[in-house]
C-alpha positions as a LaTeX table, in Angstrom:
\begin{tabular}{lrrr}
\hline
Residue & $x$ (\AA) & $y$ (\AA) & $z$ (\AA) \\
\hline
Met1 & 0.00 & 0.00 & 0.00 \\
Ala2 & 1.38 & 3.35 & $-1.00$ \\
Asp3 & 0.62 & 5.00 & 2.34 \\
Leu4 & 2.66 & 2.37 & 4.19 \\
Gln5 & 5.68 & 2.36 & 1.95 \\
Asp6 & 8.87 & 3.56 & 3.55 \\
Glu7 & 9.14 & 7.26 & 2.94 \\
Gln8 & 12.30 & 9.21 & 3.43 \\
Thr9 & 11.77 & 11.69 & 6.23 \\
Pro10 & 12.76 & 15.15 & 5.05 \\
Ala11 & 15.67 & 16.76 & 6.79 \\
His12 & 14.55 & 18.29 & 10.06 \\
Pro13 & 16.16 & 21.52 & 11.32 \\
Ala14 & 19.32 & 20.50 & 13.14 \\
Tyr15 & 21.23 & 22.45 & 15.70 \\
Ala16 & 24.69 & 23.19 & 14.33 \\
Ala17 & 27.56 & 23.02 & 16.78 \\
Glu18 & 29.60 & 26.17 & 17.14 \\
Thr19 & 32.45 & 26.29 & 14.63 \\
Pro20 & 35.73 & 27.04 & 16.41 \\
Pro21 & 37.63 & 30.15 & 15.35 \\
Pro22 & 40.29 & 29.55 & 12.71 \\
Gly23 & 43.49 & 28.16 & 14.21 \\
Pro24 & 46.23 & 25.72 & 13.43 \\
Ala25 & 43.93 & 22.75 & 13.75 \\
Ser26 & 41.03 & 24.22 & 11.79 \\
Val27 & 42.48 & 26.25 & 8.96 \\
Gly28 & 41.85 & 24.42 & 5.73 \\
Ala29 & 39.87 & 21.66 & 7.49 \\
Ala30 & 37.67 & 19.81 & 5.01 \\
Asp31 & 35.21 & 18.29 & 7.53 \\
Pro32 & 31.80 & 20.05 & 7.72 \\
Pro33 & 30.62 & 21.46 & 11.06 \\
Ala34 & 29.27 & 18.79 & 13.40 \\
Thr35 & 25.50 & 18.67 & 13.94 \\
Ala36 & 23.57 & 17.49 & 16.94 \\
Pro37 & 21.03 & 14.70 & 16.33 \\
Ala38 & 17.39 & 15.74 & 16.24 \\
Ser39 & 15.57 & 15.27 & 19.53 \\
Ala40 & 12.85 & 12.65 & 19.89 \\
Leu41 & 10.24 & 15.42 & 19.89 \\
Asp42 & 11.65 & 16.82 & 16.64 \\
Arg43 & 11.55 & 13.35 & 15.10 \\
Ala44 & 7.97 & 12.91 & 16.33 \\
Ala45 & 6.90 & 16.17 & 14.70 \\
Ala46 & 8.55 & 15.15 & 11.43 \\
Leu47 & 6.85 & 11.75 & 11.50 \\
Leu48 & 3.43 & 13.23 & 12.20 \\
Ser49 & 3.82 & 15.63 & 9.28 \\
Leu50 & 4.01 & 12.55 & 7.03 \\
His51 & 1.84 & 10.10 & 8.96 \\
Pro52 & $-0.74$ & 12.06 & 10.98 \\
Val53 & $-2.88$ & 10.55 & 13.69 \\
Ala54 & $-6.11$ & 8.78 & 12.76 \\
Asp55 & $-7.85$ & 8.98 & 16.14 \\
Gly56 & $-10.51$ & 6.30 & 16.56 \\
His57 & $-12.69$ & 7.89 & 19.23 \\
Asn58 & $-13.67$ & 11.44 & 20.21 \\
Thr59 & $-16.85$ & 12.26 & 22.18 \\
Leu60 & $-17.02$ & 15.98 & 21.34 \\
Val61 & $-20.36$ & 15.63 & 19.53 \\
Arg62 & $-22.06$ & 14.42 & 22.70 \\
Thr63 & $-20.37$ & 17.14 & 24.76 \\
Leu64 & $-21.45$ & 19.88 & 22.35 \\
Arg65 & $-25.05$ & 18.63 & 22.46 \\
Gln66 & $-24.98$ & 19.27 & 26.19 \\
Ser67 & $-22.99$ & 22.53 & 25.95 \\
Pro68 & $-23.56$ & 23.86 & 22.42 \\
Tyr69 & $-21.91$ & 27.29 & 22.72 \\
His70 & $-18.30$ & 26.34 & 22.11 \\
Asp71 & $-16.35$ & 27.59 & 19.09 \\
Ile72 & $-13.91$ & 24.82 & 18.18 \\
Gly73 & $-12.45$ & 26.90 & 15.37 \\
Thr74 & $-10.40$ & 28.79 & 17.96 \\
Pro75 & $-8.67$ & 27.60 & 21.14 \\
Asp76 & $-11.57$ & 26.89 & 23.50 \\
Thr77 & $-10.82$ & 26.27 & 27.16 \\
Gly78 & $-14.35$ & 24.96 & 27.71 \\
Val79 & $-13.60$ & 21.62 & 26.01 \\
Asp80 & $-10.44$ & 19.59 & 25.45 \\
Thr81 & $-10.84$ & 19.38 & 21.64 \\
Asp82 & $-10.72$ & 22.17 & 19.08 \\
Ile83 & $-9.31$ & 22.45 & 15.60 \\
Pro84 & $-6.11$ & 24.32 & 16.62 \\
Arg85 & $-5.23$ & 21.62 & 19.15 \\
Leu86 & $-6.08$ & 18.82 & 16.70 \\
Arg87 & $-3.69$ & 20.40 & 14.21 \\
Ala88 & $-1.02$ & 20.97 & 16.88 \\
Gly89 & $-1.22$ & 17.28 & 17.74 \\
Gly90 & $-0.88$ & 16.16 & 14.14 \\
Val91 & $-4.40$ & 14.70 & 13.89 \\
Gly92 & $-5.33$ & 14.07 & 10.27 \\
Ala93 & $-8.43$ & 11.91 & 10.73 \\
Gln94 & $-11.00$ & 11.68 & 13.51 \\
Phe95 & $-13.75$ & 9.19 & 14.25 \\
Trp96 & $-16.53$ & 11.12 & 16.00 \\
Ser97 & $-18.23$ & 8.84 & 18.53 \\
Leu98 & $-22.03$ & 8.85 & 18.49 \\
Leu99 & $-22.46$ & 6.58 & 21.51 \\
Pro100 & $-25.09$ & 7.65 & 24.07 \\
Pro101 & $-24.38$ & 8.68 & 27.66 \\
Arg102 & $-24.23$ & 5.77 & 30.07 \\
Gly103 & $-27.66$ & 4.94 & 31.42 \\
Thr104 & $-29.58$ & 5.93 & 28.29 \\
Ala105 & $-32.84$ & 3.95 & 28.23 \\
Pro106 & $-32.90$ & 1.26 & 25.50 \\
Asp107 & $-36.03$ & 2.77 & 23.95 \\
Arg108 & $-34.13$ & 6.06 & 23.51 \\
Ala109 & $-31.08$ & 4.55 & 21.81 \\
Leu110 & $-32.25$ & 5.03 & 18.21 \\
Ala111 & $-33.52$ & 8.58 & 18.72 \\
Asp112 & $-30.37$ & 9.56 & 20.59 \\
Ala113 & $-28.14$ & 8.13 & 17.86 \\
Leu114 & $-30.05$ & 10.00 & 15.16 \\
Asp115 & $-29.80$ & 13.22 & 17.16 \\
Gln116 & $-26.04$ & 12.73 & 17.43 \\
Val117 & $-25.67$ & 12.01 & 13.70 \\
Asp118 & $-27.54$ & 15.25 & 13.00 \\
Ala119 & $-25.32$ & 17.15 & 15.47 \\
Ala120 & $-22.16$ & 15.70 & 13.93 \\
Leu121 & $-23.19$ & 16.67 & 10.40 \\
Ser122 & $-24.01$ & 20.19 & 11.63 \\
Leu123 & $-20.57$ & 20.40 & 13.24 \\
Leu124 & $-18.86$ & 19.46 & 9.96 \\
Arg125 & $-20.92$ & 22.02 & 8.02 \\
Arg126 & $-19.95$ & 24.70 & 10.53 \\
Tyr127 & $-16.19$ & 24.20 & 10.07 \\
Pro128 & $-15.64$ & 23.32 & 6.39 \\
Asp129 & $-12.11$ & 24.73 & 6.34 \\
Gly130 & $-10.97$ & 22.40 & 9.11 \\
Leu131 & $-13.20$ & 19.33 & 8.98 \\
Cys132 & $-14.68$ & 17.32 & 6.14 \\
Leu133 & $-16.95$ & 14.29 & 6.11 \\
Ala134 & $-15.12$ & 11.10 & 5.13 \\
Leu135 & $-16.87$ & 7.97 & 3.91 \\
Thr136 & $-13.96$ & 5.96 & 2.48 \\
Ala137 & $-10.24$ & 5.40 & 2.84 \\
Asp138 & $-9.71$ & 7.53 & $-0.28$ \\
Asp139 & $-11.61$ & 10.36 & 1.43 \\
Met140 & $-9.26$ & 10.02 & 4.40 \\
Ala141 & $-6.16$ & 10.33 & 2.21 \\
Asp142 & $-7.70$ & 13.15 & 0.13 \\
Ala143 & $-8.57$ & 15.19 & 3.23 \\
Arg144 & $-4.98$ & 14.93 & 4.42 \\
Asn145 & $-3.73$ & 16.14 & 1.05 \\
Arg146 & $-6.09$ & 19.14 & 1.21 \\
Gly147 & $-5.16$ & 20.09 & 4.77 \\
Arg148 & $-8.49$ & 19.03 & 6.28 \\
Ile149 & $-9.21$ & 16.63 & 9.14 \\
Ala150 & $-11.04$ & 13.64 & 7.71 \\
Ser151 & $-14.15$ & 13.09 & 9.83 \\
Phe152 & $-15.80$ & 9.67 & 10.09 \\
Leu153 & $-19.14$ & 9.19 & 11.84 \\
Gly154 & $-19.28$ & 6.45 & 14.43 \\
Pro155 & $-19.45$ & 4.33 & 16.29 \\
Val156 & $-23.20$ & 4.29 & 16.84 \\
Pro157 & $-24.58$ & 1.84 & 19.42 \\
Gly158 & $-25.75$ & $-1.57$ & 18.27 \\
Ser159 & $-28.75$ & $-1.21$ & 20.58 \\
Ala160 & $-30.04$ & 1.53 & 18.24 \\
Leu161 & $-30.86$ & $-1.05$ & 15.56 \\
Thr162 & $-33.91$ & $-2.28$ & 17.51 \\
Asp163 & $-33.93$ & $-5.60$ & 15.61 \\
Ser164 & $-33.96$ & $-3.82$ & 12.24 \\
Leu165 & $-31.37$ & $-4.16$ & 9.50 \\
Ala166 & $-33.12$ & $-1.24$ & 7.84 \\
Ala167 & $-31.88$ & 0.95 & 10.71 \\
Leu168 & $-28.30$ & $-0.12$ & 9.93 \\
Arg169 & $-28.80$ & 0.69 & 6.26 \\
Ala170 & $-30.25$ & 4.08 & 7.19 \\
Phe171 & $-27.26$ & 4.88 & 9.40 \\
His172 & $-24.95$ & 3.93 & 6.54 \\
Ala173 & $-26.88$ & 6.21 & 4.16 \\
Leu174 & $-26.40$ & 9.06 & 6.66 \\
Gly175 & $-22.63$ & 8.51 & 6.60 \\
Val176 & $-22.06$ & 6.28 & 9.64 \\
Arg177 & $-19.15$ & 3.88 & 9.16 \\
Val178 & $-18.73$ & 2.23 & 12.60 \\
Leu179 & $-21.18$ & 0.19 & 14.72 \\
Ala180 & $-20.55$ & $-0.80$ & 18.36 \\
Pro181 & $-22.37$ & $-4.03$ & 19.35 \\
Ala182 & $-21.58$ & $-3.76$ & 23.11 \\
Gly183 & $-24.78$ & $-3.69$ & 25.14 \\
Ala184 & $-27.01$ & $-4.80$ & 22.28 \\
Pro185 & $-29.21$ & $-7.81$ & 23.09 \\
Trp186 & $-28.09$ & $-9.51$ & 19.87 \\
Ala187 & $-24.40$ & $-9.46$ & 20.91 \\
Ala188 & $-24.24$ & $-10.78$ & 24.47 \\
Glu189 & $-22.10$ & $-13.84$ & 25.25 \\
Asp190 & $-23.06$ & $-15.27$ & 21.87 \\
Leu191 & $-24.41$ & $-13.79$ & 18.66 \\
Thr192 & $-28.11$ & $-14.35$ & 18.14 \\
Pro193 & $-29.39$ & $-15.21$ & 14.63 \\
Phe194 & $-30.18$ & $-11.51$ & 14.21 \\
Gly195 & $-26.64$ & $-10.71$ & 15.40 \\
His196 & $-25.20$ & $-12.84$ & 12.61 \\
Glu197 & $-27.40$ & $-10.96$ & 10.14 \\
Val198 & $-26.08$ & $-7.65$ & 11.52 \\
Val199 & $-22.48$ & $-8.78$ & 11.01 \\
Arg200 & $-23.21$ & $-9.88$ & 7.43 \\
Glu201 & $-25.03$ & $-6.65$ & 6.62 \\
Ala202 & $-22.28$ & $-4.52$ & 8.16 \\
Asn203 & $-19.75$ & $-6.40$ & 6.00 \\
Arg204 & $-21.93$ & $-5.85$ & 2.92 \\
Leu205 & $-22.18$ & $-2.12$ & 3.60 \\
Gly206 & $-18.56$ & $-1.59$ & 4.60 \\
Val207 & $-19.46$ & $-0.64$ & 8.19 \\
Leu208 & $-16.73$ & $-1.48$ & 10.71 \\
Leu209 & $-17.65$ & $-3.37$ & 13.89 \\
Asp210 & $-16.25$ & $-1.91$ & 17.13 \\
Val211 & $-15.89$ & $-4.57$ & 19.85 \\
Thr212 & $-14.94$ & $-2.14$ & 22.63 \\
Gly213 & $-16.89$ & $-3.06$ & 25.75 \\
Cys214 & $-17.97$ & $-6.47$ & 24.47 \\
Thr215 & $-17.28$ & $-9.46$ & 26.67 \\
Pro216 & $-14.26$ & $-11.44$ & 25.46 \\
Ala217 & $-16.59$ & $-14.23$ & 24.32 \\
Ala218 & $-18.74$ & $-11.82$ & 22.30 \\
Ala219 & $-15.72$ & $-10.06$ & 20.83 \\
Leu220 & $-14.28$ & $-13.40$ & 19.69 \\
Arg221 & $-17.63$ & $-14.41$ & 18.17 \\
Ile222 & $-17.93$ & $-11.15$ & 16.27 \\
Ala223 & $-14.33$ & $-11.28$ & 15.05 \\
Gly224 & $-14.86$ & $-14.88$ & 13.92 \\
Ala225 & $-18.14$ & $-14.15$ & 12.14 \\
Ser226 & $-16.97$ & $-11.01$ & 10.33 \\
Lys227 & $-15.30$ & $-11.26$ & 6.94 \\
Ala228 & $-13.85$ & $-7.77$ & 7.44 \\
Pro229 & $-11.42$ & $-6.81$ & 10.21 \\
Val230 & $-13.03$ & $-5.67$ & 13.46 \\
Ile231 & $-11.69$ & $-2.87$ & 15.65 \\
Ala232 & $-11.70$ & $-1.67$ & 19.24 \\
Thr233 & $-11.89$ & 2.12 & 19.01 \\
His234 & $-11.00$ & 3.06 & 22.61 \\
Thr235 & $-9.35$ & 0.31 & 24.58 \\
Ala236 & $-6.19$ & $-0.69$ & 26.44 \\
Ala237 & $-4.51$ & $-3.85$ & 27.67 \\
Asp238 & $-6.64$ & $-5.73$ & 30.18 \\
Ala239 & $-3.51$ & $-7.61$ & 31.24 \\
Leu240 & $-2.11$ & $-4.33$ & 32.62 \\
Thr241 & $-5.31$ & $-2.64$ & 33.83 \\
Pro242 & $-8.46$ & $-4.76$ & 34.21 \\
His243 & $-11.41$ & $-2.72$ & 32.91 \\
Pro244 & $-14.68$ & $-3.59$ & 31.08 \\
Asp245 & $-13.58$ & $-1.61$ & 28.01 \\
Asn246 & $-10.06$ & $-3.06$ & 27.90 \\
Thr247 & $-9.10$ & $-5.98$ & 25.67 \\
Asp248 & $-7.67$ & $-9.25$ & 26.92 \\
Asp249 & $-4.82$ & $-11.06$ & 25.22 \\
Asp250 & $-7.03$ & $-13.71$ & 23.60 \\
Val251 & $-9.00$ & $-11.01$ & 21.79 \\
Leu252 & $-5.79$ & $-9.17$ & 20.88 \\
Leu253 & $-4.47$ & $-12.37$ & 19.31 \\
Ala254 & $-7.75$ & $-12.75$ & 17.39 \\
Leu255 & $-7.43$ & $-9.17$ & 16.13 \\
Arg256 & $-3.90$ & $-9.94$ & 15.01 \\
Ala257 & $-5.00$ & $-13.07$ & 13.15 \\
Ala258 & $-7.88$ & $-11.26$ & 11.42 \\
Gly259 & $-6.05$ & $-8.02$ & 10.62 \\
Gly260 & $-8.11$ & $-6.06$ & 13.13 \\
Leu261 & $-7.15$ & $-3.04$ & 15.17 \\
Ala262 & $-6.91$ & $-2.19$ & 18.89 \\
Met263 & $-6.84$ & 1.60 & 19.38 \\
Ala264 & $-5.38$ & 2.82 & 22.67 \\
Thr265 & $-7.38$ & 5.24 & 24.78 \\
Phe266 & $-6.13$ & 8.03 & 27.07 \\
Asp267 & $-8.63$ & 7.34 & 29.85 \\
Thr268 & $-6.92$ & 7.18 & 33.24 \\
Gly269 & $-9.32$ & 4.49 & 34.43 \\
Gln270 & $-8.20$ & 2.25 & 31.59 \\
Thr271 & $-4.51$ & 3.11 & 31.34 \\
Gly272 & $-3.24$ & 4.90 & 34.43 \\
Asp273 & $-2.55$ & 8.56 & 35.02 \\
Ser274 & 0.62 & 9.28 & 33.03 \\
Leu275 & 1.91 & 9.39 & 29.48 \\
His276 & 4.36 & 6.64 & 30.45 \\
Ala277 & 1.46 & 4.40 & 31.54 \\
Val278 & $-0.24$ & 4.90 & 28.16 \\
Ala279 & 3.04 & 4.01 & 26.44 \\
Asp280 & 3.23 & 0.84 & 28.58 \\
His281 & $-0.21$ & $-0.16$ & 27.26 \\
Leu282 & 0.87 & 0.56 & 23.69 \\
Asp283 & 3.97 & $-1.59$ & 24.22 \\
His284 & 1.73 & $-4.46$ & 25.36 \\
Leu285 & $-0.79$ & $-4.06$ & 22.53 \\
Arg286 & 2.03 & $-4.03$ & 20.00 \\
Ala287 & 3.74 & $-7.06$ & 21.56 \\
Val288 & 0.56 & $-9.18$ & 21.54 \\
Ala289 & $-1.49$ & $-7.88$ & 18.60 \\
Gly290 & 1.53 & $-6.95$ & 16.48 \\
Pro291 & 2.55 & $-3.58$ & 15.02 \\
Gly292 & $-0.02$ & $-3.99$ & 12.23 \\
Ser293 & $-2.96$ & $-4.15$ & 14.65 \\
Val294 & $-2.46$ & $-1.24$ & 17.04 \\
Gly295 & $-3.76$ & 2.31 & 16.73 \\
Leu296 & $-4.86$ & 5.35 & 18.75 \\
Gly297 & $-8.35$ & 6.22 & 20.02 \\
Ala298 & $-7.84$ & 8.75 & 22.77 \\
Ser299 & $-11.48$ & 9.47 & 23.75 \\
Phe300 & $-10.94$ & 13.22 & 23.90 \\
Gly301 & $-13.94$ & 15.51 & 23.50 \\
Thr302 & $-14.85$ & 16.06 & 27.13 \\
Glu303 & $-15.21$ & 19.13 & 29.30 \\
Pro304 & $-12.40$ & 20.29 & 31.61 \\
Gly305 & $-12.11$ & 18.31 & 34.81 \\
Thr306 & $-12.15$ & 14.91 & 33.14 \\
Arg307 & $-9.09$ & 13.03 & 34.35 \\
Arg308 & $-6.50$ & 12.51 & 31.65 \\
Pro309 & $-2.98$ & 11.10 & 31.84 \\
Thr310 & $-0.37$ & 13.74 & 32.60 \\
Gly311 & 1.02 & 15.04 & 29.32 \\
Leu312 & $-2.00$ & 13.85 & 27.33 \\
Thr313 & $-4.76$ & 16.20 & 28.46 \\
Asp314 & $-5.76$ & 17.20 & 24.91 \\
Pro315 & $-4.88$ & 16.27 & 21.30 \\
Ser316 & $-1.84$ & 18.57 & 21.24 \\
Gly317 & $-0.06$ & 15.98 & 23.40 \\
Tyr318 & 0.26 & 13.43 & 20.62 \\
Pro319 & 3.82 & 14.48 & 19.64 \\
Arg320 & 4.97 & 13.88 & 23.23 \\
Leu321 & 3.56 & 10.36 & 23.15 \\
Ile322 & 5.23 & 9.61 & 19.81 \\
Ala323 & 8.52 & 10.97 & 21.18 \\
Glu324 & 8.21 & 8.60 & 24.15 \\
Leu325 & 7.67 & 5.64 & 21.83 \\
Leu326 & 10.71 & 6.63 & 19.77 \\
Glu327 & 12.79 & 6.78 & 22.93 \\
Arg328 & 11.55 & 3.28 & 23.78 \\
Gly329 & 12.93 & 2.02 & 20.51 \\
Trp330 & 9.82 & 1.83 & 18.33 \\
Pro331 & 10.88 & 1.82 & 14.66 \\
Glu332 & 9.55 & 4.71 & 12.63 \\
Thr333 & 7.78 & 2.23 & 10.34 \\
Asp334 & 5.81 & 0.87 & 13.32 \\
Ile335 & 4.86 & 4.39 & 14.38 \\
Ala336 & 3.69 & 5.21 & 10.85 \\
Gln337 & 1.38 & 2.18 & 11.08 \\
Leu338 & 0.24 & 3.14 & 14.58 \\
Thr339 & $-0.77$ & 6.69 & 13.70 \\
Trp340 & $-2.14$ & 6.40 & 10.17 \\
Gly341 & $-1.38$ & 3.27 & 8.20 \\
Asn342 & $-3.30$ & 0.68 & 10.21 \\
Ala343 & $-6.52$ & 2.71 & 10.25 \\
Leu344 & $-6.26$ & 3.30 & 6.51 \\
Arg345 & $-5.64$ & $-0.40$ & 5.89 \\
Val346 & $-8.66$ & $-1.49$ & 7.96 \\
Leu347 & $-10.92$ & 0.93 & 6.10 \\
Arg348 & $-9.68$ & $-0.37$ & 2.76 \\
Ala349 & $-10.20$ & $-3.96$ & 3.92 \\
Ala350 & $-13.81$ & $-3.21$ & 4.90 \\
Glu351 & $-14.41$ & $-1.60$ & 1.51 \\
Phe352 & $-12.88$ & $-4.61$ & $-0.27$ \\
Thr353 & $-15.16$ & $-6.95$ & 1.69 \\
Ala354 & $-18.18$ & $-4.85$ & 0.72 \\
Arg355 & $-17.22$ & $-4.90$ & $-2.96$ \\
Ala356 & $-16.69$ & $-8.66$ & $-2.84$ \\
Ala357 & $-20.15$ & $-9.12$ & $-1.27$ \\
Ala358 & $-21.73$ & $-6.95$ & $-3.98$ \\
His359 & $-19.96$ & $-9.03$ & $-6.64$ \\
Arg360 & $-21.28$ & $-12.27$ & $-5.16$ \\
Arg361 & $-24.83$ & $-10.89$ & $-5.10$ \\
Thr362 & $-24.69$ & $-9.86$ & $-8.75$ \\
Gly363 & $-22.64$ & $-12.80$ & $-9.99$ \\
\hline
\end{tabular}
């Protein structure tokens, strides 16, 4: 894939050592002045300029529905996400979560999801110079080339389908590209017959399935039933921090085998309260799932006061995290996959699965 091919990083500004005044040892010297190596933070910035972050989970849409008077086109201290801080952090693509607040009544799930889709589309219309709706992997790459932040809608909750595949098709027509089965009656410990139909229809449409929050048994069933890779949009390593939204090693191995994606969150309850703790989780995800199945899904989008790991309180902290991974010895090729390449690959795989399904239906 072109986006994952090794690219030569352009020369980054280096800090030239002082040249000594001419003297017996330096007059006529042919050696160029020595240069200091670029710092990890400089290298991180250079990497992100080529391979920006595709962040799998941001809850800003829900926050703005509750507090609609924020201007995210300028630095806004009322929320932790705005366009200037997304750009400062090197974010090139964002999945806008449309999940309901915890405790939403099941009979309100569909209406709430539709309200959030409407709010997300309004947000994108309001900031056309910074954000643009993305429906495909090509849209994601094109937005980057045009200096926009590619904006995907989803996940929406699986409980919003209310036993109707037509609801899934309607969400897809509105632009939704991720569905989260967790909490849906059709995706408990096992998939019901309707659950299997949902997985097949999601594959046919090119809608990704987000197994965050599913029980390990349900996540394994969904990953096994899906012909397209499945993802976990905001998770961490359950082996390091037990949490209902974290992913155990068996599921990580299944994601690795199926080409799926585990996207690390920056939620202190899931990872711990420091940038180093988040990096520890990324080390574990990479070791178990492999460098081709790990990504980033920070879960920004909240109001001030939400606990975030030190150094990662808003999207502008991404370069610091990448610098930490470089200092831990992550190859630049693995970081390029982490930030951008893996998300792009999974989207293309889902689209390929959808095209193959359409071919079978018409063949």
